[in-house]
C-alpha positions as CSV (number, residue, x, y, z in Angstrom):
1,X,0.0,0.0,0.0
2,X,1.3,3.4,-0.9
3,X,1.9,6.1,1.7
4,X,0.1,9.5,1.7
5,X,3.4,11.1,0.8
6,X,3.8,8.9,-2.3
7,X,0.3,9.6,-3.4
8,X,0.9,13.4,-2.9
9,X,4.0,13.2,-5.1
10,X,2.2,11.4,-7.8
11,X,-0.7,13.9,-7.8
12,X,1.9,16.8,-7.9
13,X,3.6,15.3,-11.0
14,X,0.2,14.8,-12.6
15,X,-0.8,18.4,-11.9
16,X,2.5,19.8,-13.3
17,X,2.1,17.7,-16.4
18,X,-1.5,18.7,-17.1
19,X,-2.0,22.0,-15.3
20,X,-5.2,23.2,-13.6
21,X,-8.4,22.3,-15.4
22,X,-11.5,24.2,-14.3
23,X,-13.4,23.4,-17.5
24,X,-15.2,20.3,-18.4
25,X,-13.4,20.0,-21.8
26,X,-10.2,21.4,-23.1
27,X,-8.1,20.9,-26.2
28,X,-5.1,18.7,-25.3
29,X,-1.8,20.3,-26.2
30,X,-0.3,18.8,-29.4
31,X,-3.4,16.6,-30.0
32,X,-6.6,16.9,-32.0
33,X,-9.7,16.2,-30.0
34,X,-11.1,16.9,-26.6
35,X,-10.3,15.6,-23.2
36,X,-13.1,15.3,-20.6
37,X,-12.6,16.5,-17.0
38,X,-13.9,14.8,-14.0
39,X,-14.5,15.7,-10.3
40,X,-14.3,12.7,-8.0
41,X,-16.4,12.8,-4.8
42,X,-15.7,10.5,-1.9
43,X,-17.7,10.7,1.3
44,X,-15.7,9.6,4.4
45,X,-16.0,9.0,8.1
46,X,-12.9,7.6,9.9
47,X,-11.8,6.1,6.6
48,X,-8.0,6.4,6.9
49,X,-7.3,2.8,5.9
50,X,-9.7,2.7,3.0
51,X,-9.0,6.1,1.5
52,X,-5.4,5.5,0.5
53,X,-6.0,2.6,-2.0
54,X,-8.9,4.5,-3.5
55,X,-6.8,7.6,-4.1
56,X,-3.9,5.5,-5.4
57,X,-6.2,4.0,-8.1
58,X,-7.2,7.6,-9.2
59,X,-3.6,8.8,-9.9
60,X,-3.5,7.4,-13.5
61,X,-6.7,9.4,-14.2
62,X,-5.0,12.6,-13.0
63,X,-1.9,11.8,-15.0
64,X,-4.0,11.3,-18.1
65,X,-5.7,14.7,-17.6
66,X,-9.1,13.1,-16.8
67,X,-9.4,13.8,-13.1
68,X,-9.3,17.5,-12.3
69,X,-10.0,17.3,-8.5
70,X,-10.9,14.9,-5.7
71,X,-13.4,16.2,-3.1
72,X,-13.5,14.4,0.2
73,X,-16.8,15.1,1.9
74,X,-16.1,14.1,5.5
75,X,-18.5,13.7,8.4
76,X,-15.9,14.9,11.0
77,X,-13.4,12.1,11.2
78,X,-11.3,11.7,14.3
79,X,-8.6,9.6,12.6
80,X,-6.0,10.5,10.0
81,X,-8.5,10.8,7.1
82,X,-8.0,14.6,6.8
83,X,-4.2,14.2,6.9
84,X,-4.3,11.7,4.1
85,X,-6.7,13.8,2.0
86,X,-4.5,16.9,2.5
87,X,-1.3,15.0,1.7
88,X,-2.9,13.8,-1.6
89,X,-4.0,17.3,-2.6
90,X,-7.7,16.6,-2.2
91,X,-10.2,19.3,-1.3
92,X,-11.4,18.4,2.2
93,X,-14.9,19.5,3.2
94,X,-15.9,18.5,6.8
95,X,-19.4,18.8,8.2
96,X,-21.5,16.7,10.5
97,X,-24.4,16.9,8.1
98,X,-26.1,13.7,6.8
99,X,-24.5,11.8,4.0
100,X,-26.9,13.0,1.3
101,X,-26.3,16.6,2.2
102,X,-22.5,16.1,2.1
103,X,-22.6,14.5,-1.3
104,X,-24.9,17.1,-2.8
105,X,-22.8,20.0,-1.3
106,X,-19.6,18.5,-2.8
107,X,-21.2,18.1,-6.2
108,X,-22.5,21.7,-6.1
109,X,-18.9,22.9,-5.6
110,X,-17.3,20.7,-8.2
111,X,-15.3,22.3,-11.0
112,X,-15.9,19.7,-13.7
113,X,-19.0,19.0,-15.7
114,X,-18.8,15.3,-14.8
115,X,-18.9,13.6,-11.4
116,X,-17.6,10.3,-10.2
117,X,-19.0,9.2,-6.8
118,X,-16.9,6.6,-5.0
119,X,-17.0,5.0,-1.6
120,X,-13.7,4.9,0.3
121,X,-12.1,1.5,-0.2
122,X,-13.4,1.2,-3.8
123,X,-10.4,0.5,-6.1
124,X,-10.9,0.9,-9.8
125,X,-9.0,-1.4,-12.1
126,X,-6.4,-0.3,-14.6
127,X,-8.7,0.1,-17.5
128,X,-11.0,2.6,-15.9
129,X,-9.4,5.8,-17.2
130,X,-9.6,5.1,-20.9
131,X,-13.1,3.6,-20.7
132,X,-14.4,6.5,-18.7
133,X,-13.1,9.0,-21.2
134,X,-14.7,7.1,-24.0
135,X,-18.0,6.8,-22.2
136,X,-18.1,10.6,-21.5
137,X,-17.1,11.5,-25.1
138,X,-19.9,9.2,-26.5
139,X,-22.5,10.7,-24.2
140,X,-21.5,14.2,-25.0
141,X,-21.5,13.6,-28.7
142,X,-24.7,11.6,-28.7
143,X,-26.6,13.9,-26.5
144,X,-28.4,11.2,-24.5
145,X,-28.7,11.5,-20.7
146,X,-26.7,8.5,-19.5
147,X,-24.8,7.6,-16.4
148,X,-22.5,4.6,-15.7
149,X,-21.4,2.2,-13.0
150,X,-18.4,-0.1,-12.9
151,X,-18.7,-3.9,-12.8
152,X,-18.6,-5.6,-9.4
153,X,-15.5,-7.7,-8.5
154,X,-15.0,-10.9,-10.4
155,X,-14.0,-14.2,-9.0
156,X,-11.1,-16.5,-9.9
157,X,-10.9,-17.9,-13.4
158,X,-13.1,-20.9,-12.8
159,X,-16.3,-22.3,-14.2
160,X,-18.1,-21.2,-11.1
161,X,-16.8,-17.6,-11.4
162,X,-17.8,-17.6,-15.1
163,X,-21.3,-18.7,-14.2
164,X,-21.5,-16.1,-11.4
165,X,-20.4,-13.3,-13.8
166,X,-23.0,-14.4,-16.4
167,X,-25.7,-14.2,-13.7
168,X,-24.5,-10.7,-12.9
169,X,-25.1,-9.7,-16.5
170,X,-28.5,-11.4,-16.7
171,X,-29.6,-9.6,-13.5
172,X,-28.4,-6.3,-14.9
173,X,-30.2,-6.9,-18.2
174,X,-33.4,-7.6,-16.2
175,X,-33.2,-4.2,-14.7
176,X,-31.5,-4.7,-11.3
177,X,-29.9,-1.5,-9.9
178,X,-26.2,-1.3,-9.5
179,X,-24.9,-0.9,-5.9
180,X,-23.2,2.2,-4.5
181,X,-20.0,0.1,-4.2
182,X,-19.8,0.1,-8.0
183,X,-19.4,3.9,-8.2
184,X,-21.5,6.3,-10.2
185,X,-20.3,8.3,-13.2
186,X,-22.8,11.1,-14.1
187,X,-22.9,14.5,-15.7
188,X,-23.6,17.4,-13.4
189,X,-26.5,18.4,-15.6
190,X,-28.3,15.1,-15.1
191,X,-27.4,15.0,-11.5
192,X,-28.9,18.4,-10.8
193,X,-31.9,17.7,-13.0
194,X,-32.7,14.8,-10.7
195,X,-32.2,16.9,-7.6
196,X,-29.0,15.2,-6.4
197,X,-28.7,13.2,-3.2
198,X,-31.2,14.0,-0.5
199,X,-30.1,14.7,3.0
200,X,-33.4,13.4,4.5
201,X,-33.1,9.9,2.8
202,X,-32.1,7.0,5.0
203,X,-29.9,5.7,2.2
204,X,-29.3,8.6,-0.1
205,X,-27.0,6.6,-2.5
206,X,-29.6,3.9,-3.2
207,X,-32.4,6.4,-3.3
208,X,-30.6,8.4,-6.0
209,X,-29.9,5.3,-8.0
210,X,-33.6,4.5,-8.0
211,X,-34.5,8.0,-9.2
212,X,-31.9,7.8,-11.9
213,X,-33.4,4.5,-13.1
214,X,-31.6,1.4,-14.4
215,X,-32.3,2.3,-18.1
216,X,-30.1,5.4,-17.8
217,X,-27.2,3.5,-16.3
218,X,-24.6,1.8,-18.5
219,X,-22.5,-1.0,-17.0
220,X,-18.8,-0.4,-17.9
221,X,-16.4,-3.3,-18.4
222,X,-13.9,-2.0,-15.8
223,X,-14.3,-3.6,-12.4
224,X,-14.2,-2.3,-8.9
225,X,-12.7,-4.2,-5.9
226,X,-13.0,-3.4,-2.3
227,X,-9.7,-2.8,-0.4
228,X,-9.2,-5.5,2.1
229,X,-12.2,-7.4,0.7
């Protein structure tokens, strides 16, 4: 596991290489085409052990010019969560407000036009950066209101694991909602149109996914794993 100082150095190199990016899209130097920008939102509460692997997996996205910022929406942690977030260059917002309020407040202050909600401990696999960029570009060009989630963890390369994965796809095709542990990639426009997360909801993440609706959510091929799981 990488230390907060190592993550901080990687984020610093990514920032130097790509520069600040307050806009949703910018023309990449020396390239034809557009590069999408993304604000990552992570809600935490005493998550020092889980936050480090999640941030480490986001470093390639910053290096590629995809991730413009990470917002840590904290509930008032008493452990080293803030130290880790500060060391990694995240924007740290602490308030004892309910989860839904913290998520919505972080989204309202995000700089980018696309949002990626992740739980602490969620680690995206190595293909997430390129697939996320392609998904956003296709949505922007196609004009359809779409969001995306990542695939749940896969098992070992066995017949049982293959059958289990096939069942996941069947369930998804039948309209089952993805879980919050799979992350949520969504444009700010669509997020705000649906009213964002609600502070009064008992489970604001699942509630928002229900309002978003399964038909609007694309299942990406990139997987998530839970740190320590």
